[in-house]
Predicted model as a PDB file, atoms N, CA, C, CB and O in Angstrom, pLDDT in the B-factor column:
MODEL        1                                                                  
ATOM      1  N   MET A   1      39.958 -23.697  62.241  1.00 72.00           N  
ATOM      2  CA  MET A   1      39.462 -23.602  60.404  1.00 72.00           C  
ATOM      3  C   MET A   1      40.862 -23.536  60.076  1.00 72.00           C  
ATOM      4  CB  MET A   1      38.370 -21.989  59.635  1.00 72.00           C  
ATOM      5  O   MET A   1      41.819 -23.470  60.848  1.00 72.00           O  
ATOM      6  N   LYS A   2      40.843 -23.561  58.884  1.00 77.00           N  
ATOM      7  CA  LYS A   2      41.900 -23.365  57.752  1.00 77.00           C  
ATOM      8  C   LYS A   2      41.518 -22.492  56.859  1.00 77.00           C  
ATOM      9  CB  LYS A   2      42.232 -24.528  57.009  1.00 77.00           C  
ATOM     10  O   LYS A   2      40.510 -22.439  56.154  1.00 77.00           O  
ATOM     11  N   LEU A   3      42.516 -21.748  56.974  1.00 76.00           N  
ATOM     12  CA  LEU A   3      42.512 -20.927  55.985  1.00 76.00           C  
ATOM     13  C   LEU A   3      44.072 -20.727  55.348  1.00 76.00           C  
ATOM     14  CB  LEU A   3      41.857 -19.669  56.515  1.00 76.00           C  
ATOM     15  O   LEU A   3      45.199 -20.971  55.778  1.00 76.00           O  
ATOM     16  N   GLY A   4      43.543 -20.164  54.112  1.00 82.00           N  
ATOM     17  CA  GLY A   4      44.739 -19.919  52.969  1.00 82.00           C  
ATOM     18  C   GLY A   4      44.640 -18.783  52.111  1.00 82.00           C  
ATOM     19  O   GLY A   4      43.543 -18.280  51.869  1.00 82.00           O  
ATOM     20  N   VAL A   5      45.830 -18.290  51.575  1.00 87.00           N  
ATOM     21  CA  VAL A   5      45.132 -17.244  50.474  1.00 87.00           C  
ATOM     22  C   VAL A   5      45.841 -17.309  49.373  1.00 87.00           C  
ATOM     23  CB  VAL A   5      45.065 -15.713  50.850  1.00 87.00           C  
ATOM     24  O   VAL A   5      46.560 -18.252  49.045  1.00 87.00           O  
ATOM     25  N   ALA A   6      45.685 -16.462  48.864  1.00 86.00           N  
ATOM     26  CA  ALA A   6      46.539 -16.320  47.375  1.00 86.00           C  
ATOM     27  C   ALA A   6      47.790 -15.409  47.981  1.00 86.00           C  
ATOM     28  CB  ALA A   6      45.507 -15.344  45.851  1.00 86.00           C  
ATOM     29  O   ALA A   6      47.677 -14.652  48.945  1.00 86.00           O  
ATOM     30  N   TYR A   7      49.427 -15.716  46.957  1.00 87.00           N  
ATOM     31  CA  TYR A   7      50.349 -15.111  47.505  1.00 87.00           C  
ATOM     32  C   TYR A   7      50.545 -14.674  46.073  1.00 87.00           C  
ATOM     33  CB  TYR A   7      51.411 -15.836  48.425  1.00 87.00           C  
ATOM     34  O   TYR A   7      50.441 -15.686  45.380  1.00 87.00           O  
ATOM     35  N   ASP A   8      50.852 -13.302  45.105  1.00 85.00           N  
ATOM     36  CA  ASP A   8      51.346 -13.248  44.178  1.00 85.00           C  
ATOM     37  C   ASP A   8      52.749 -12.605  44.397  1.00 85.00           C  
ATOM     38  CB  ASP A   8      50.515 -12.744  43.392  1.00 85.00           C  
ATOM     39  O   ASP A   8      52.957 -11.396  44.496  1.00 85.00           O  
ATOM     40  N   PRO A   9      53.783 -13.710  44.465  1.00 84.00           N  
ATOM     41  CA  PRO A   9      55.441 -12.803  44.745  1.00 84.00           C  
ATOM     42  C   PRO A   9      55.957 -12.236  43.580  1.00 84.00           C  
ATOM     43  CB  PRO A   9      56.811 -13.804  45.258  1.00 84.00           C  
ATOM     44  O   PRO A   9      57.050 -11.671  43.602  1.00 84.00           O  
ATOM     45  N   GLU A  10      55.073 -12.354  42.237  1.00 80.00           N  
ATOM     46  CA  GLU A  10      55.924 -11.855  41.002  1.00 80.00           C  
ATOM     47  C   GLU A  10      54.904 -10.005  41.027  1.00 80.00           C  
ATOM     48  CB  GLU A  10      55.621 -13.294  39.074  1.00 80.00           C  
ATOM     49  O   GLU A  10      54.766  -9.285  40.038  1.00 80.00           O  
ATOM     50  N   HIS A  11      54.482  -9.766  42.156  1.00 82.00           N  
ATOM     51  CA  HIS A  11      54.234  -8.355  41.713  1.00 82.00           C  
ATOM     52  C   HIS A  11      54.598  -7.646  42.990  1.00 82.00           C  
ATOM     53  CB  HIS A  11      52.662  -8.028  41.173  1.00 82.00           C  
ATOM     54  O   HIS A  11      54.092  -6.643  43.492  1.00 82.00           O  
ATOM     55  N   GLU A  12      55.851  -8.595  43.500  1.00 86.00           N  
ATOM     56  CA  GLU A  12      56.591  -7.699  44.779  1.00 86.00           C  
ATOM     57  C   GLU A  12      58.164  -8.241  44.305  1.00 86.00           C  
ATOM     58  CB  GLU A  12      56.005  -8.274  46.816  1.00 86.00           C  
ATOM     59  O   GLU A  12      58.447  -9.172  43.551  1.00 86.00           O  
ATOM     60  N   SER A  13      59.175  -7.182  45.129  1.00 90.00           N  
ATOM     61  CA  SER A  13      60.268  -7.155  45.119  1.00 90.00           C  
ATOM     62  C   SER A  13      60.810  -8.487  45.810  1.00 90.00           C  
ATOM     63  CB  SER A  13      60.592  -5.975  45.597  1.00 90.00           C  
ATOM     64  O   SER A  13      60.292  -8.987  46.809  1.00 90.00           O  
ATOM     65  N   PRO A  14      61.826  -8.948  45.200  1.00 91.00           N  
ATOM     66  CA  PRO A  14      62.099 -10.104  45.751  1.00 91.00           C  
ATOM     67  C   PRO A  14      63.096 -10.295  47.153  1.00 91.00           C  
ATOM     68  CB  PRO A  14      62.597 -10.754  44.664  1.00 91.00           C  
ATOM     69  O   PRO A  14      63.809 -11.227  47.526  1.00 91.00           O  
ATOM     70  N   ASP A  15      62.799  -9.006  47.707  1.00 95.00           N  
ATOM     71  CA  ASP A  15      63.491  -8.704  48.889  1.00 95.00           C  
ATOM     72  C   ASP A  15      62.404  -8.620  49.796  1.00 95.00           C  
ATOM     73  CB  ASP A  15      64.371  -7.463  48.846  1.00 95.00           C  
ATOM     74  O   ASP A  15      62.657  -8.697  50.998  1.00 95.00           O  
ATOM     75  N   ALA A  16      61.509  -8.509  49.502  1.00 94.00           N  
ATOM     76  CA  ALA A  16      60.200  -8.153  50.511  1.00 94.00           C  
ATOM     77  C   ALA A  16      59.849  -9.665  50.694  1.00 94.00           C  
ATOM     78  CB  ALA A  16      58.719  -7.067  49.760  1.00 94.00           C  
ATOM     79  O   ALA A  16      59.054  -9.740  51.630  1.00 94.00           O  
ATOM     80  N   TRP A  17      60.035 -10.503  50.342  1.00 92.00           N  
ATOM     81  CA  TRP A  17      59.472 -12.179  50.021  1.00 92.00           C  
ATOM     82  C   TRP A  17      59.768 -12.422  51.283  1.00 92.00           C  
ATOM     83  CB  TRP A  17      60.272 -13.358  48.787  1.00 92.00           C  
ATOM     84  O   TRP A  17      58.679 -12.882  51.623  1.00 92.00           O  
ATOM     85  N   PRO A  18      60.565 -12.470  52.452  1.00 94.00           N  
ATOM     86  CA  PRO A  18      60.798 -13.042  53.223  1.00 94.00           C  
ATOM     87  C   PRO A  18      60.025 -12.654  54.483  1.00 94.00           C  
ATOM     88  CB  PRO A  18      61.942 -13.058  53.184  1.00 94.00           C  
ATOM     89  O   PRO A  18      59.590 -13.338  55.410  1.00 94.00           O  
ATOM     90  N   VAL A  19      59.977 -10.859  54.134  1.00 95.00           N  
ATOM     91  CA  VAL A  19      59.083 -10.028  55.041  1.00 95.00           C  
ATOM     92  C   VAL A  19      57.854 -10.586  55.427  1.00 95.00           C  
ATOM     93  CB  VAL A  19      58.758  -8.807  54.462  1.00 95.00           C  
ATOM     94  O   VAL A  19      57.386 -10.638  56.564  1.00 95.00           O  
ATOM     95  N   ASP A  20      57.178 -11.167  53.941  1.00 93.00           N  
ATOM     96  CA  ASP A  20      55.994 -11.368  53.545  1.00 93.00           C  
ATOM     97  C   ASP A  20      55.617 -12.625  54.159  1.00 93.00           C  
ATOM     98  CB  ASP A  20      55.887 -11.314  52.166  1.00 93.00           C  
ATOM     99  O   ASP A  20      54.726 -12.816  54.986  1.00 93.00           O  
ATOM    100  N   TYR A  21      56.526 -13.566  53.570  1.00 92.00           N  
ATOM    101  CA  TYR A  21      56.427 -15.201  54.255  1.00 92.00           C  
ATOM    102  C   TYR A  21      56.113 -14.789  55.969  1.00 92.00           C  
ATOM    103  CB  TYR A  21      58.339 -16.325  54.041  1.00 92.00           C  
ATOM    104  O   TYR A  21      55.025 -14.972  56.515  1.00 92.00           O  
ATOM    105  N   ARG A  22      57.454 -14.143  56.702  1.00 95.00           N  
ATOM    106  CA  ARG A  22      57.235 -14.170  58.257  1.00 95.00           C  
ATOM    107  C   ARG A  22      56.093 -13.365  58.114  1.00 95.00           C  
ATOM    108  CB  ARG A  22      58.455 -13.567  59.339  1.00 95.00           C  
ATOM    109  O   ARG A  22      56.550 -12.726  59.062  1.00 95.00           O  
ATOM    110  N   LYS A  23      54.956 -12.726  57.822  1.00 94.00           N  
ATOM    111  CA  LYS A  23      54.085 -12.255  58.165  1.00 94.00           C  
ATOM    112  C   LYS A  23      52.214 -13.118  58.058  1.00 94.00           C  
ATOM    113  CB  LYS A  23      54.459 -11.093  57.468  1.00 94.00           C  
ATOM    114  O   LYS A  23      51.130 -13.017  58.633  1.00 94.00           O  
ATOM    115  N   LEU A  24      53.050 -14.183  56.566  1.00 91.00           N  
ATOM    116  CA  LEU A  24      51.649 -15.045  56.759  1.00 91.00           C  
ATOM    117  C   LEU A  24      52.313 -15.839  57.744  1.00 91.00           C  
ATOM    118  CB  LEU A  24      50.899 -15.985  55.355  1.00 91.00           C  
ATOM    119  O   LEU A  24      51.164 -16.159  58.048  1.00 91.00           O  
ATOM    120  N   LYS A  25      52.819 -16.282  58.304  1.00 92.00           N  
ATOM    121  CA  LYS A  25      53.264 -17.174  59.117  1.00 92.00           C  
ATOM    122  C   LYS A  25      52.732 -17.264  60.977  1.00 92.00           C  
ATOM    123  CB  LYS A  25      54.729 -16.897  58.874  1.00 92.00           C  
ATOM    124  O   LYS A  25      52.389 -18.107  61.806  1.00 92.00           O  
ATOM    125  N   ASP A  26      53.003 -15.492  60.838  1.00 94.00           N  
ATOM    126  CA  ASP A  26      53.253 -15.454  62.213  1.00 94.00           C  
ATOM    127  C   ASP A  26      51.366 -14.595  62.434  1.00 94.00           C  
ATOM    128  CB  ASP A  26      55.098 -14.352  62.707  1.00 94.00           C  
ATOM    129  O   ASP A  26      50.967 -14.029  63.452  1.00 94.00           O  
ATOM    130  N   ALA A  27      50.532 -14.808  61.035  1.00 91.00           N  
ATOM    131  CA  ALA A  27      49.132 -14.484  60.974  1.00 91.00           C  
ATOM    132  C   ALA A  27      48.279 -15.987  61.227  1.00 91.00           C  
ATOM    133  CB  ALA A  27      48.804 -13.725  59.414  1.00 91.00           C  
ATOM    134  O   ALA A  27      47.059 -15.952  61.065  1.00 91.00           O  
ATOM    135  N   GLY A  28      48.804 -17.050  61.549  1.00 89.00           N  
ATOM    136  CA  GLY A  28      48.897 -18.597  60.821  1.00 89.00           C  
ATOM    137  C   GLY A  28      48.450 -19.017  60.361  1.00 89.00           C  
ATOM    138  O   GLY A  28      47.650 -19.931  60.561  1.00 89.00           O  
ATOM    139  N   ILE A  29      49.025 -18.158  58.944  1.00 90.00           N  
ATOM    140  CA  ILE A  29      48.824 -18.679  57.650  1.00 90.00           C  
ATOM    141  C   ILE A  29      49.403 -20.132  57.390  1.00 90.00           C  
ATOM    142  CB  ILE A  29      49.414 -17.723  56.709  1.00 90.00           C  
ATOM    143  O   ILE A  29      50.519 -20.481  57.774  1.00 90.00           O  
ATOM    144  N   ARG A  30      48.775 -20.703  56.896  1.00 88.00           N  
ATOM    145  CA  ARG A  30      49.985 -22.115  56.542  1.00 88.00           C  
ATOM    146  C   ARG A  30      49.473 -22.664  55.505  1.00 88.00           C  
ATOM    147  CB  ARG A  30      50.210 -23.456  57.711  1.00 88.00           C  
ATOM    148  O   ARG A  30      49.740 -23.858  55.370  1.00 88.00           O  
ATOM    149  N   TYR A  31      48.603 -22.023  54.463  1.00 89.00           N  
ATOM    150  CA  TYR A  31      48.261 -22.668  52.403  1.00 89.00           C  
ATOM    151  C   TYR A  31      48.303 -21.366  52.092  1.00 89.00           C  
ATOM    152  CB  TYR A  31      46.364 -23.626  51.646  1.00 89.00           C  
ATOM    153  O   TYR A  31      47.599 -20.494  52.603  1.00 89.00           O  
ATOM    154  N   ILE A  32      49.485 -21.151  50.885  1.00 89.00           N  
ATOM    155  CA  ILE A  32      49.595 -19.858  50.233  1.00 89.00           C  
ATOM    156  C   ILE A  32      49.355 -21.005  48.872  1.00 89.00           C  
ATOM    157  CB  ILE A  32      51.249 -18.681  50.491  1.00 89.00           C  
ATOM    158  O   ILE A  32      49.685 -22.187  48.777  1.00 89.00           O  
ATOM    159  N   ARG A  33      48.502 -19.914  47.714  1.00 87.00           N  
ATOM    160  CA  ARG A  33      48.667 -20.138  46.534  1.00 87.00           C  
ATOM    161  C   ARG A  33      49.560 -18.848  45.535  1.00 87.00           C  
ATOM    162  CB  ARG A  33      47.259 -20.446  46.162  1.00 87.00           C  
ATOM    163  O   ARG A  33      49.445 -17.645  45.299  1.00 87.00           O  
ATOM    164  N   ILE A  34      50.619 -20.178  45.112  1.00 82.00           N  
ATOM    165  CA  ILE A  34      51.222 -18.974  44.556  1.00 82.00           C  
ATOM    166  C   ILE A  34      51.101 -19.140  42.966  1.00 82.00           C  
ATOM    167  CB  ILE A  34      52.799 -18.797  45.073  1.00 82.00           C  
ATOM    168  O   ILE A  34      50.614 -20.137  42.435  1.00 82.00           O  
ATOM    169  N   ALA A  35      51.593 -18.066  42.300  1.00 73.00           N  
ATOM    170  CA  ALA A  35      51.987 -17.849  40.596  1.00 73.00           C  
ATOM    171  C   ALA A  35      50.691 -17.789  40.214  1.00 73.00           C  
ATOM    172  CB  ALA A  35      52.900 -19.132  39.656  1.00 73.00           C  
ATOM    173  O   ALA A  35      50.751 -17.802  38.984  1.00 73.00           O  
ATOM    174  N   GLU A  36      49.445 -17.727  40.566  1.00 74.00           N  
ATOM    175  CA  GLU A  36      48.058 -17.082  39.572  1.00 74.00           C  
ATOM    176  C   GLU A  36      48.337 -16.687  38.127  1.00 74.00           C  
ATOM    177  CB  GLU A  36      47.434 -15.598  40.213  1.00 74.00           C  
ATOM    178  O   GLU A  36      48.049 -17.295  37.096  1.00 74.00           O  
ATOM    179  N   PHE A  37      48.923 -15.605  38.284  1.00 72.00           N  
ATOM    180  CA  PHE A  37      49.133 -14.844  37.636  1.00 72.00           C  
ATOM    181  C   PHE A  37      50.478 -14.593  36.473  1.00 72.00           C  
ATOM    182  CB  PHE A  37      48.945 -14.181  38.463  1.00 72.00           C  
ATOM    183  O   PHE A  37      50.951 -13.655  35.832  1.00 72.00           O  
ATOM    184  N   ALA A  38      50.722 -16.001  36.660  1.00 71.00           N  
ATOM    185  CA  ALA A  38      52.142 -16.258  36.016  1.00 71.00           C  
ATOM    186  C   ALA A  38      52.508 -17.456  35.480  1.00 71.00           C  
ATOM    187  CB  ALA A  38      53.120 -16.062  36.876  1.00 71.00           C  
ATOM    188  O   ALA A  38      53.632 -17.942  35.352  1.00 71.00           O  
ATOM    189  N   TRP A  39      50.789 -18.131  35.001  1.00 69.00           N  
ATOM    190  CA  TRP A  39      50.797 -19.257  34.466  1.00 69.00           C  
ATOM    191  C   TRP A  39      51.503 -19.423  33.507  1.00 69.00           C  
ATOM    192  CB  TRP A  39      49.843 -19.591  34.217  1.00 69.00           C  
ATOM    193  O   TRP A  39      52.321 -20.342  33.457  1.00 69.00           O  
ATOM    194  N   ALA A  40      51.301 -18.456  32.439  1.00 67.00           N  
ATOM    195  CA  ALA A  40      51.599 -18.325  31.087  1.00 67.00           C  
ATOM    196  C   ALA A  40      52.827 -18.340  31.139  1.00 67.00           C  
ATOM    197  CB  ALA A  40      51.112 -17.266  30.386  1.00 67.00           C  
ATOM    198  O   ALA A  40      53.316 -18.971  30.202  1.00 67.00           O  
ATOM    199  N   ALA A  41      53.853 -17.735  32.130  1.00 68.00           N  
ATOM    200  CA  ALA A  41      55.483 -17.955  32.170  1.00 68.00           C  
ATOM    201  C   ALA A  41      55.700 -19.174  32.366  1.00 68.00           C  
ATOM    202  CB  ALA A  41      56.288 -17.241  33.217  1.00 68.00           C  
ATOM    203  O   ALA A  41      56.721 -19.641  31.861  1.00 68.00           O  
ATOM    204  N   ARG A  42      55.019 -19.851  32.970  1.00 66.00           N  
ATOM    205  CA  ARG A  42      55.694 -21.220  33.585  1.00 66.00           C  
ATOM    206  C   ARG A  42      55.079 -22.511  32.656  1.00 66.00           C  
ATOM    207  CB  ARG A  42      55.206 -21.445  35.435  1.00 66.00           C  
ATOM    208  O   ARG A  42      55.446 -23.638  32.991  1.00 66.00           O  
ATOM    209  N   ARG A  43      54.198 -22.382  31.553  1.00 68.00           N  
ATOM    210  CA  ARG A  43      53.922 -23.323  30.874  1.00 68.00           C  
ATOM    211  C   ARG A  43      54.964 -23.948  29.731  1.00 68.00           C  
ATOM    212  CB  ARG A  43      52.823 -22.924  30.434  1.00 68.00           C  
ATOM    213  O   ARG A  43      56.000 -23.322  29.509  1.00 68.00           O  
ATOM    214  N   PRO A  44      54.799 -24.689  29.296  1.00 69.00           N  
ATOM    215  CA  PRO A  44      55.509 -25.013  27.900  1.00 69.00           C  
ATOM    216  C   PRO A  44      55.716 -23.937  26.907  1.00 69.00           C  
ATOM    217  CB  PRO A  44      54.737 -26.020  27.160  1.00 69.00           C  
ATOM    218  O   PRO A  44      54.693 -23.313  26.627  1.00 69.00           O  
ATOM    219  N   GLY A  45      56.934 -23.534  26.238  1.00 64.00           N  
ATOM    220  CA  GLY A  45      56.583 -22.345  25.499  1.00 64.00           C  
ATOM    221  C   GLY A  45      56.847 -20.642  26.012  1.00 64.00           C  
ATOM    222  O   GLY A  45      57.425 -19.705  25.461  1.00 64.00           O  
ATOM    223  N   GLY A  46      56.119 -20.772  27.332  1.00 56.00           N  
ATOM    224  CA  GLY A  46      56.416 -19.572  27.798  1.00 56.00           C  
ATOM    225  C   GLY A  46      55.489 -18.537  27.382  1.00 56.00           C  
ATOM    226  O   GLY A  46      55.687 -17.410  27.837  1.00 56.00           O  
ATOM    227  N   SER A  47      54.143 -18.793  26.299  1.00 56.00           N  
ATOM    228  CA  SER A  47      53.443 -17.736  26.367  1.00 56.00           C  
ATOM    229  C   SER A  47      51.472 -18.182  26.686  1.00 56.00           C  
ATOM    230  CB  SER A  47      53.896 -16.948  24.838  1.00 56.00           C  
ATOM    231  O   SER A  47      50.866 -19.248  26.792  1.00 56.00           O  
ATOM    232  N   ALA A  48      51.200 -17.214  26.723  1.00 53.00           N  
ATOM    233  CA  ALA A  48      49.912 -17.550  26.913  1.00 53.00           C  
ATOM    234  C   ALA A  48      49.556 -18.177  26.155  1.00 53.00           C  
ATOM    235  CB  ALA A  48      49.154 -16.793  27.030  1.00 53.00           C  
ATOM    236  O   ALA A  48      50.333 -18.332  25.214  1.00 53.00           O  
ATOM    237  N   ALA A  49      47.833 -19.109  26.068  1.00 52.00           N  
ATOM    238  CA  ALA A  49      47.401 -19.807  24.781  1.00 52.00           C  
ATOM    239  C   ALA A  49      47.005 -18.665  23.816  1.00 52.00           C  
ATOM    240  CB  ALA A  49      46.120 -20.875  25.021  1.00 52.00           C  
ATOM    241  O   ALA A  49      46.544 -17.545  24.037  1.00 52.00           O  
ATOM    242  N   GLY A  50      47.274 -19.195  22.873  1.00 49.00           N  
ATOM    243  CA  GLY A  50      46.499 -18.345  21.591  1.00 49.00           C  
ATOM    244  C   GLY A  50      47.576 -16.963  21.019  1.00 49.00           C  
ATOM    245  O   GLY A  50      47.517 -16.351  19.953  1.00 49.00           O  
ATOM    246  N   SER A  51      48.305 -16.830  21.910  1.00 48.00           N  
ATOM    247  CA  SER A  51      49.270 -15.670  21.300  1.00 48.00           C  
ATOM    248  C   SER A  51      50.435 -15.965  20.712  1.00 48.00           C  
ATOM    249  CB  SER A  51      49.691 -14.768  22.226  1.00 48.00           C  
ATOM    250  O   SER A  51      51.144 -15.066  20.259  1.00 48.00           O  
TER     251      SER A  51                                                      
ENDMDL                                                                          
END                                                                             
């Protein structure tokens, strides 16, 4: 069975990222979706639609 998870690194300290990624790998997680809540900062103009 393939299993993926959502991971939101913007909610964690950058120092925690390597620990989190190691835990995901150790748990057998091979696929992660990142930046789900950071899309507005990544889109052209850097703001949410309508703001």
